C-alpha positions in Angstrom: 0.0 0.0 0.1 2.8 2.3 0.7 4.3 1.8 -3.1 0.6 3.0 -4.5 1.0 6.2 -2.1 4.3 7.0 -3.1 3.4 6.4 -6.8 0.3 8.7 -6.8 2.3 11.5 -4.6 5.1 11.4 -7.4 2.8 11.6 -10.2 0.4 14.0 -8.9 2.3 16.3 -6.6 -0.9 18.3 -6.3 -2.4 15.6 -3.8 -0.3 14.0 -1.4 -2.1 11.0 0.7 -1.0 9.1 4.0 -2.3 5.8 4.5 -2.4 4.2 8.2 -4.5 1.6 9.7 -7.1 2.4 12.1 -8.2 5.9 11.4 -9.7 7.5 8.3 -6.5 10.2 7.4 -7.2 12.3 4.0 -4.4 14.9 3.1 -5.1 16.7 -0.3 -3.1 19.7 -1.0 -1.0 21.4 -3.6 2.7 22.4 -3.5 2.6 26.0 -3.2 0.3 25.3 -0.5 2.8 23.0 1.2 5.9 25.5 1.2 3.9 28.3 2.1 2.3 26.5 4.9 5.0 23.7 5.5 5.4 24.2 9.4 1.8 24.3 10.1 1.0 21.6 8.1 3.8 19.3 9.5 3.3 20.2 12.7 -0.5 19.0 12.7 0.3 16.3 10.6 3.0 14.5 12.8 1.3 15.5 15.9 -1.8 13.4 15.0 -0.3 10.7 13.2 1.9 9.9 16.1 -1.1 9.9 18.6 -3.2 7.4 16.3 -0.4 5.8 14.6 -1.6 2.4 16.0 -5.4 3.0 14.9 -5.4 4.8 11.5 -7.5 3.6 8.6 -7.7 5.0 5.4 -11.0 4.4 3.3 -10.7 6.4 0.3 -10.1 9.8 -1.0 -11.4 12.0 -4.4 -9.6 15.0 -6.4 -12.5 17.4 -6.0 -12.6 21.1 -6.3 -12.5 21.5 -2.5 -9.3 20.3 -1.2 -9.2 18.8 2.7 -6.9 17.9 5.2 -9.0 15.8 7.5 -7.8 13.6 10.5 -10.9 11.9 12.1 -10.9 8.9 14.5 -13.4 6.2 14.1 -14.9 7.1 17.7 -15.0 10.8 16.9 -12.7 11.9 19.6 -10.1 13.6 17.3 -11.6 15.5 14.5 -9.4 18.4 12.4 -10.8 19.6 9.1 -9.0 22.1 6.7 -11.2 23.0 3.9 -9.5 25.2 0.8 -11.3 25.9 -2.3 -9.3 24.9 -5.4 -9.7 23.5 -8.6 -9.1 19.9 -9.5 -5.8 19.7 -12.2 -6.6 18.6 -15.1 -4.0 16.1 -15.4 -6.0 13.9 -13.2 -8.6 13.3 -15.7 -6.3 10.6 -17.7 -6.2 8.7 -14.7 -9.4 8.1 -13.5 -8.9 5.0 -11.9 -6.9 6.8 -9.0 -9.7 9.3 -8.4 -11.3 6.7 -6.2 -9.7 4.3 -3.8 -11.5 1.9 -1.0 -9.6 -0.1 1.2 -11.5 -2.3 3.8 -10.9 -1.7 7.6 -10.0 -4.2 10.5 -12.6 -6.6 11.7 -13.8 -5.7 15.0 -16.0 -8.3 16.4 -16.6 -6.7 19.7 -18.7 -4.1 17.5 -21.4 -6.8 17.1 -22.1 -6.9 20.7 -23.5 -3.2 20.9 -26.9 -2.6 21.3 -28.0 -6.0 22.3 -29.8 -5.2 25.5 -31.8 -2.2 23.8 -35.5 -3.4 24.2 -37.7 -3.6 21.1 -40.2 -0.8 20.7 -43.9 -2.4 22.1 -46.5 -2.1 19.6 -49.1 0.2 21.3 -52.0 -2.0 19.7 -52.9 -5.1 21.6 -52.6 -8.2 19.5 -55.7 -10.6 19.7 -55.2 -14.1 18.2 -58.8 -14.9 16.8 -57.7 -18.9 16.9 -57.8 -18.5 21.1 -61.3 -18.6 21.7 -61.1 -20.5 24.9 -59.3 -17.3 26.6 -62.7 -15.8 26.2 -64.6 -18.2 28.0 -65.4 -17.0 31.7 -64.0 -18.9 34.5 -67.4 -19.7 36.0 -68.6 -21.1 32.8 -65.2 -23.0 32.0 -65.6 -24.6 35.6 -69.3 -25.7 34.7 -68.0 -27.4 31.6 -65.2 -29.2 33.2 -67.4 -30.3 36.3 -69.4 -32.6 33.7 -66.5 -34.1 32.1 -64.9 -37.4 33.2 -61.6 -37.6 34.8 -59.6 -38.8 31.6 -61.5 -36.1 29.5 -60.2 -33.5 32.1 -56.8 -35.3 31.6 -57.0 -34.6 28.0 -58.2 -30.9 28.5 -55.1 -30.4 30.9 -52.9 -30.8 27.4 -54.8 -27.5 25.7 -53.0 -24.8 27.6 -51.3 -23.5 30.7 -54.8 -22.0 31.7 -56.8 -25.3 31.5 -54.1 -27.2 33.1 -54.1 -24.8 36.4 -58.0 -25.1 35.9 -58.2 -28.8 35.9 -56.0 -29.1 39.1 -58.8 -27.8 41.4 -59.4 -30.4 44.1 -63.4 -30.4 43.5 -63.2 -32.2 40.2 -61.0 -35.0 41.7 -63.0 -35.4 45.2 -66.1 -35.7 43.2 -64.5 -38.5 40.9 -63.1 -40.3 43.8 -66.4 -40.4 45.7 -68.0 -41.7 42.9 -65.5 -44.5 42.0 -65.2 -45.6 45.5 -68.6 -44.9 46.7 -69.1 -48.5 48.1 -66.0 -47.7 50.7 -68.2 -44.5 52.1 -67.3 -40.7 52.1 -65.8 -41.0 55.5 -63.4 -44.0 54.9 -62.6 -42.2 51.5 -61.9 -39.0 53.6 -59.4 -40.8 56.0 -57.5 -42.6 53.4 -56.9 -39.2 51.4 -55.5 -37.8 54.5 -53.6 -40.4 55.6 -52.2 -41.9 52.6 -52.3 -39.6 49.8 -51.5 -36.4 51.8 -54.7 -34.7 51.3 -54.4 -35.0 47.4 -57.8 -36.2 45.8 -55.6 -36.1 42.3 -53.0 -38.1 43.7 -55.4 -40.6 45.2 -57.4 -41.0 41.7 -53.7 -41.9 40.0 -52.1 -44.1 42.4 -55.2 -46.2 44.1 -56.2 -49.0 42.4 -59.8 -48.6 41.2 -61.8 -50.1 38.3 -62.8 -48.3 35.6 -66.2 -47.6 34.6 -66.1 -46.0 30.9 -65.4 -49.2 28.9 -65.3 -52.9 28.8 -62.5 -55.3 30.0 -61.9 -57.8 27.3 -60.6 -61.1 27.8 -59.4 -63.0 24.3 -59.1 -66.6 24.2 -58.3 -69.1 21.5 -58.1 -73.0 21.2 -57.5 -75.9 18.7 -60.6 -77.5 17.6 -60.1 -80.7 15.7 -62.6 -80.8 12.4 -63.7 -83.7 10.5 -61.2 -85.3 8.3 -62.1 -85.5 4.4 -61.2 -88.3 2.2 -58.6 -89.4 4.5 -56.2 -86.7 3.0 -56.0 -84.0 5.8 -56.7 -83.7 9.5 -58.7 -80.6 9.4 -58.3 -78.0 12.7 -59.5 -74.8 13.2 -58.1 -71.8 15.4 -61.4 -70.9 17.8 -61.8 -67.4 19.1 -64.2 -66.3 22.0 -64.3 -63.3 24.4 -65.2 -62.8 28.1 -66.7 -59.3 28.6 -66.9 -57.5 31.8 -68.3 -53.9 32.7 -68.2 -52.7 35.8 -70.6 -50.2 37.7 -70.0 -48.1 40.8 -72.7 -49.2 42.5 -71.0 -52.8 43.0 -72.8 -54.2 40.0 -71.4 -55.8 36.7 -72.2 -57.2 33.6 -70.8 -60.6 32.1 -70.9 -62.2 28.5 -69.1 -64.9 26.8 -69.8 -64.8 22.9 -67.6 -65.1 20.0 -68.7 -62.0 18.7 -66.6 -58.6 18.3 -66.3 -55.9 20.7 -68.2 -53.4 18.3 -71.3 -56.0 18.1 -71.1 -56.8 22.0 -70.7 -52.8 23.4 -74.0 -52.1 21.9 -75.7 -53.8 24.8 -73.6 -54.1 27.6 -75.6 -51.3 29.4 -77.4 -51.6 32.9 -80.8 -51.9 31.3 -80.1 -54.8 28.8 -82.5 -57.5 28.2 -80.3 -59.4 25.7 -79.9 -63.1 26.1 -76.3 -64.1 27.5 -75.8 -61.1 29.6 -75.3 -61.9 33.1 -75.5 -59.6 36.0 -73.8 -59.9 39.1 -72.5 -58.0 42.2 -68.6 -57.4 43.2 -66.4 -56.1 45.8 -63.0 -54.5 45.9 -60.5 -54.8 48.4 -57.2 -52.6 47.7 -56.3 -54.2 44.3 -58.3 -57.4 44.6 -61.9 -57.9 43.1 -64.0 -60.8 44.1 -67.4 -61.1 41.6 -70.0 -63.4 41.7 -73.1 -64.0 39.5 -75.7 -66.7 39.1 -76.7 -68.8 36.3 -80.6 -69.5 36.6 -82.1 -72.7 35.3 -82.9 -76.0 36.9 -79.7 -76.3 38.5 -78.7 -73.0 39.8 -75.0 -72.4 39.4 -72.8 -69.6 40.9 -69.7 -68.3 38.9 -67.3 -67.1 41.3 -64.4 -65.0 40.0 -61.3 -63.0 41.7 -59.5 -60.4 39.7 -56.4 -58.3 40.2 -56.3 -54.8 39.4 -52.7 -53.7 37.6 -51.8 -51.0 34.5 -49.3 -50.8 31.9 -48.8 -47.3 33.1 -49.4 -45.2 36.6 -53.0 -44.7 37.0 -54.2 -46.7 33.9 -55.7 -49.7 35.5 -56.2 -51.0 32.1 -55.4 -54.6 33.2 -57.3 -57.5 35.0 -55.5 -60.5 35.9 -57.8 -63.6 36.2 -56.7 -65.4 39.5 -59.6 -67.9 39.9 -62.6 -69.1 38.0 -64.8 -71.7 40.0 -68.6 -72.8 39.4 -70.3 -74.3 42.0 -73.6 -75.3 43.2 -76.4 -73.6 45.3 -79.7 -74.5 46.4 -82.7 -72.5 45.8 -83.8 -72.0 49.1 -80.5 -70.1 50.1 -81.1 -67.6 46.6 -84.3 -67.0 48.3 -83.4 -66.1 51.5 -80.6 -63.6 50.8 -83.0 -61.6 48.7 -80.6 -61.1 45.6 -77.4 -60.4 48.0 -75.2 -62.9 46.0 -72.1 -61.8 47.6 -73.5 -62.4 51.3 -74.3 -65.8 50.2 -71.2 -66.9 49.2 -69.3 -64.9 51.9 -67.1 -67.4 53.9 -67.2 -70.3 51.5 -64.3 -72.5 50.5 -62.8 -72.3 46.9 -64.1 -75.4 46.1 -67.3 -75.8 48.2 -70.8 -76.6 46.8 -74.0 -76.7 48.4 -75.8 -78.8 45.7 -74.4 -82.1 45.2 -75.6 -82.6 41.4 -73.4 -79.4 40.8 -70.0 -80.1 41.7 -67.6 -77.4 42.2 -65.4 -77.2 39.2 -61.9 -74.7 39.3 -61.3 -73.9 35.7 -57.8 -73.6 34.4 -58.5 -72.5 30.5 -59.7 -69.2 29.0 -57.9 -67.2 31.8 -56.4 -64.7 29.7 -56.0 -61.5 31.2 -58.9 -58.8 30.8 -57.8 -55.6 28.6 -59.6 -52.2 28.9 -61.0 -50.7 25.8 -63.0 -47.5 26.3 -65.9 -46.9 24.8 -64.7 -44.4 22.1 -62.3 -46.8 20.9 -64.8 -49.9 20.5 -65.1 -49.5 16.9 -61.4 -49.0 16.0 -60.2 -51.6 18.5 -57.8 -54.4 17.4 -60.2 -57.1 19.0 -62.2 -56.6 15.9 -59.6 -58.2 13.7 -60.5 -61.9 12.7 -58.3 -64.7 13.6 -57.1 -64.9 10.0 -55.3 -61.6 10.5 -54.3 -61.8 14.3 -54.3 -65.4 15.7 -52.8 -64.7 19.0 -52.7 -61.4 21.4 -50.4 -60.6 24.0 -51.6 -58.8 26.8 -48.6 -57.3 28.2 
């Protein structure tokens, strides 16, 4: 860069330039001005150039009608400008490439850190997102809507936004759900349990305490091999037979039971408390911790009791979506005992041994087949459940 400056100064004595790193320095004058004011120019030039020798930068120069001598610092602290009227020499016309010179300065990365803490200007007009219509819902109306939702619907609503999540945590919703689910235990017992075990949190009690789900069906899928009739002694035909056990529980202590080869979406239509369909039996159950004892009566010429013992578990915390069939026993009972109990089947079998029968014609039989665990299917998933698949597409199911 120094050679270019010297070349420009030798060929054009009317314009003398000094280039140093850091600060923009422009010296433009004619020889007569230098001879007449050489001491003054030399004093100012040497003084400012020595002071800023490590941070001087030339960005460019132009020969124009006004001759300027300027020393400018980038931070604006040092500034000296001498402005003299002078016509540009005609000799520079043939060397137009030297009329403008541009040099890039030293990179200063710290300059990008300036102004980072300046706060943006806030728009005076409020921004309303029309898609968030649930923000316009009053808290009183939102509370009334949530109070009519099932606990699992409340869990899904809590995933919508932060406001709904805080609203769903209201203990009133979970207290109502707990008292309804464990209504057989009584309100006093439930209050004692929530205070002693679950630290007074109804929501924690709902999640961690074993319970029966009432918003769907428990389905047990069972299969076995049935040997068919041999045709022309060529093959020994065998068939894979599939049948289901269905259970639906109610908070009042009643349940419905059905055995059928029909798919879930067909059976769910008439598994209700007022059902009068054939082969849908009603019974009573009781729960103690994670264990359920259920009994129902097969009426007929020889009354028979079906006694089941089930254990509640879940694939995740609070799911309660599995029932393990621990015991399945059929036993005989006298008609006189049934009439005396006035429909209280649980009170009738209370204290019976596992294989006890009260009718010699109907021996007690403990069944060891068809004991696959029950899988819970919510009513909203009945139509899309994989239990609707035929045996050709799903020959065996692992409950998990």
